[in-house]
N, C-alpha and C positions, 0 to 999 in steps of 0.2 A: 349796425343798422337798426333803426326803430322797427318794432313789429306792428306799429299802428297801421290800420288799413286806410290807404289813401288812394282815391281814384280821381285823378285830375281830369276835368273836362277840357278837352282840347279841340281846336277848330280844324284839325287836319282833314277830316272827312269832307269839309266844304271845299277843299281844294279839288276834289273830283268834279264837283259841279262847275267850278271855275275853269278847269281844264277842258271840260266839254264845250265851253263857250269859245275856246280858242280855235282858230283855223289851222289845222295841222297841215304842213306842207306835204303834197303827194310825193311818194318815193318811187323810184323806178326799180329799186333792188328788191328782189324777193329773198327771204331769209328763212332758214330752218324748216324746210318742207315746201319748197317752191313748187308751184303747179298743183298743189292739192286743192286749192280753192282760188279760182281766178279773181274772185271779188275781194280777196284779202291780200294785202302786201306781205303780212307775216302770219304764218300759221304754224304753231309749235305743238308738238306732242308734249304733254306734261304729266308724268306719273306722280302720284301723290302718296304720302306715307300713311295717311289715315283715311278710312272709308268715308265717303262724302255723306253717308247717312248718319254719321255720328254728330250729335249736336256740338256746336262750338269748335271742337277739335278738328272735325272733318269738313263741316259745311263751309268753313272759311275759304277753302280753296275754290269752291263753287262760286261763292260771292266774288272772289277775285277775278275769276274767269269772266263772269258776267259783267263786272265793272269795267274791265279792260276792253271788252267788246263794245260796251256802250260808249265809253269815253272816246274810243278810236272810230266810232261809227262803223264798226265791222271790219276795220282795216287790220286789226290785230286780234288774233284768236288763240287762246290757250285751250287746247283740247285735252281734257282730263282723262287719265287712265287710272282706274282704281288700283289699290294695292295688289300686287301680284299679277296684274294683267300684262304688263310689260316687264316688270322687274320687282324684286322683293323690296319692301320698304327700307330694308337695311342696306340696300345697294344703290340708292338713288344718286348720291353724289358721285360715285364712281361711274355710273352710267352717263351722267351729264359730262363729267370730266373727259370721258373717252369718246365724246361726240356721238353717242348712240341715240341720244335725244337732246334737243336744245335746252330744255329746262325741266326742273322738278320742284316739288313743294314738299319740304321735309323738316325733320328735327335733326339738327347737325350733330347732336350727341351720339347718334347711332354710329358715327365714325370714330369714336373714342379710341378703339384699338389700333387704328391706322394713323390717326391724326389726334394726338392727345389734347391739343388745345381746343378742338372742336366742341367738346362738351361744355366749356366755359361760355360759349356763345348760345348754348341751348338751355342750360339750367345749372345752378351752383348750390349745393347744400348750404343752408343757413346764409344764403347770399341775398342778393337784391330782392326787394319787392318789385312788382311789375313796372311801376312808374320809375323807380330808381334805375332799373335795367334800361328802359327806353331812353332815359336821360343820359346815361352813360353811352349808349349806342349812338345817339344822334348828336350829343353836345360835348362829350368828354373823350372822344377818340376811339370808341368801340368799333364803329363802322370802319374807320381807317385801319385799325389793327386787323380786322377780319379780311379786308381787301389785301393787305400786305401778306397775309398767310395763304389766302385762297387763290389770288390771281396767278402766282407762280405755278399753281396746280392746274390752271386753265379754267377757273371757276369764278364767276362774279356772284357774291353773296348779297342778298337784299332782305332785310328784315321785313317779314310779311304777315306775321301773326304773333299774338302775345296773349297769354292767359295767366291767371293768378295761381295760388297754391293748389296743388293736387291733394288728394287724401294721402295720408301716410301709409295706407295699405289696408287690405282686407285679410282677416285672420280667422281661422277656425276656432282658435282658443284665445283667451285673453292674455295680454302681456302684463306680467307682474315684475319681472326683473330681466336683466341682460341675459340671464341663464336661459330664458325662453327663446332667445335668438340662436343659441348654439345648436347647430344641426338642422335648423329650420330651412326647408326647401322653399325658396321664394323667387318669384319673378321680379326683377328689378333692372333698371337701366341707368346708364351714366355713372357719374361719380358717386351718387347715392348707393348704387349697387356695390361699389368697392368699399364704401364705409360700412354698410351692414354686413358685408362679407368679412370685414376686419373684426367684427364682433362675433364671428362664428357661424353666420348663416351660409347656406349653400345657394348661390345665386345663379339663376338662369335668365337669359335675355330672350324674350319671345315677342313677336309682333302682336298687336292688339287682337287680331282675329283668331289667334291660336290660344289665348290665355284661358278662356272659359273652359274649354275641353280639358286642358291640362289641370285646371283646378278641380273640375268635377270628377275626373278619374283618379285624382290623388297623385298625379305626377309632380305637383307642387302643393305646398301646404298653405301658401299665402301669396298675395300679389299686390303690387301697386301698378297703377296705369295712368289715371287722369283725374279730372274733376268728378264730383259726385254725379252730375247729370250724364256724363259719359259712362262712368262705371255702372250706373243703373241700367243703361241701355244694353250694356254688355252682359248684364245678369249676374255680376259677382255676388250680389246680396242673396242670391238663391242658394249659394253653396258655402258662403263664409259670412257669419253673422256679426262679426266684430269689425267695425270700420273706425280706424284710428286717425287722429289729427294731433298736431298740425302737420302740414306738408313740408317737413323740415328739409327734405331732399330736393324739392323743386318749388321754392317760394314763387318763382316765375318759371314759365316755360315759353321759350321763343321758337317760332317757326320761321323758316327762310325760304324764299324763292331763290334757287340756285340756277344760274344760267351759264351755259358753256361760254367761255370768255370770247372765243372767236365769233360766235353767234351774237353776243352782246355788242361787240365792236362793229359788227356789220349793220346794226340798227342806226337809224338817224337819231340825232339828239332829241327830236320830238318824241320818237317812239320810246327811247330810253326814259324820258320824263314821264311818259304815260305809265310805264310799268312801275317806276319808283313812286309816283304819287298814288297810284292805285294801291300799292303795297302799304304805303304809310296810312292811307285811309283804312285798309284792312286791319292794320294793327289796332287802330282806335276802336273800330267796330267790334273786333274780336274780343278785346278786353272788356268793353262795356257789356257785351252779351254774356261773356263768361261770368261776370260778377252778378248779373241779373238773375241767372237761372238756378243758382245753387240752393238758396234758402227754401224754395218749394220742395226740392228733392229731399232735403234734410227733414222737413216736416213730414213728408211721406214715409221716410224711413222710421220716424218715431211712431207713426200710426201702425206700421208693419212690424214693429218690435225689433227692428235692427238696432244693435247696440252701437251708438255713436260715442266713442271713447276718446279720452285725451291720453297721450303717451305719458306714463309715469315720469316725474322729473328726473329720477336717477337714470333712466334709460335715455331720455333726451339729452342729458348732460354727457353721457358716455358717447352718444352719437356725435355731439358737438366736438368733443375732444378728438375723436377718431377722424372727423372731417378735417380738422386742422392738420392732423398728422398726414392724411392722404394728400391734401393740397400741397403741403410743403414737400412731401416726397416726390410728387409729380413735377413740381417746379424745379427740383434739384436734378431731375432726369431730362427735362426738355426745355430748351431755351424759349420757344414760342409760348409754351404753357406758362413759364415764369413771367414773361413780360405782359401777357394778358392778365394773369392773376394779380400782378403788382399794379397794373392800371386800374383794375376793379377795386382793389383794396384801398388804393390812394384816393380814388373818387368816393368810396364809401366813407372814409374818414372825413373828408371835406363836406360831403353831403349831409352827414349825420349832424353836423353843427346846426344846419338849417332845420332838419326834422325835429331836433330836440326842443326848439323854441317856437316853431311855426304852427304845429298842429296840437289842438287840445287832446288830452287823454279822454278816451270814451268812458262814460260812467259804467 
């Protein structure tokens, strides 16, 4: 896949305005919290994996909730619960699956230990750029594969957020060779965590709200989490001065609205369309905002003396080789992982022929 940065302007967000102009048929059935609000046909509790005060990463769930309420003229309400209020961010899918809440907004990769294929829907090291992932999801079978895997578990997965590359991580000491990774205590998530662990690091998975304290008190030596604008708000630059790029482990990060399948099937077709169109608009808006906010943060880092570094080529190549080993290993162990990975690889090969000729190299 080409590493060119390409942000395709799409018209999906305008669908929200279009849908607002449609007359939604009144429903007589109350779903997922009946009686909580007599003015709403549907009112769902929705735990989220990321604090809504976080730019881009967290605020998108708030935008979604407000958009759904506006489109439905108050007939559908998604009531947000911050991370930890109802459930840990790492347990949202299970909570939805067990019908404890009707819906949640999360990163599917948190379920990698229980559902190996889940991480391929959330982020893939050295994988798609954001536009490539959204193209695979909407037009090349990604959504259908996710439905085939999640519906038997009682969950309807809807792509509902998308951002570009994260930072490769925050480190107290500079990276010079792969030897610097051996024994390094680092917070990492998803397949990227397995990759860096394969090169000798000691990996811990922590929710975003717990990372700063762990880094400050020395429980971990380094961390990755999200975009520069998010990491800045969490304060990582105050305790680790070396910020590395590129975000090899998550060139894209996808968030999903996960809905209990029974609750989903109880919705009218119009209400289902409301959620799907609002989520598609949220994907578009989320990616545009993510791309817009990073350069000013990097400029501020430069003024503050934060070292913005590029991973040495030898380390990056070692990470790439280990990534392919991990992906192939997981595919050999799990049939769902194998067919999702093959679908992504097949589409990448085809899509790359277009990328190689369509976009000019940046000077």
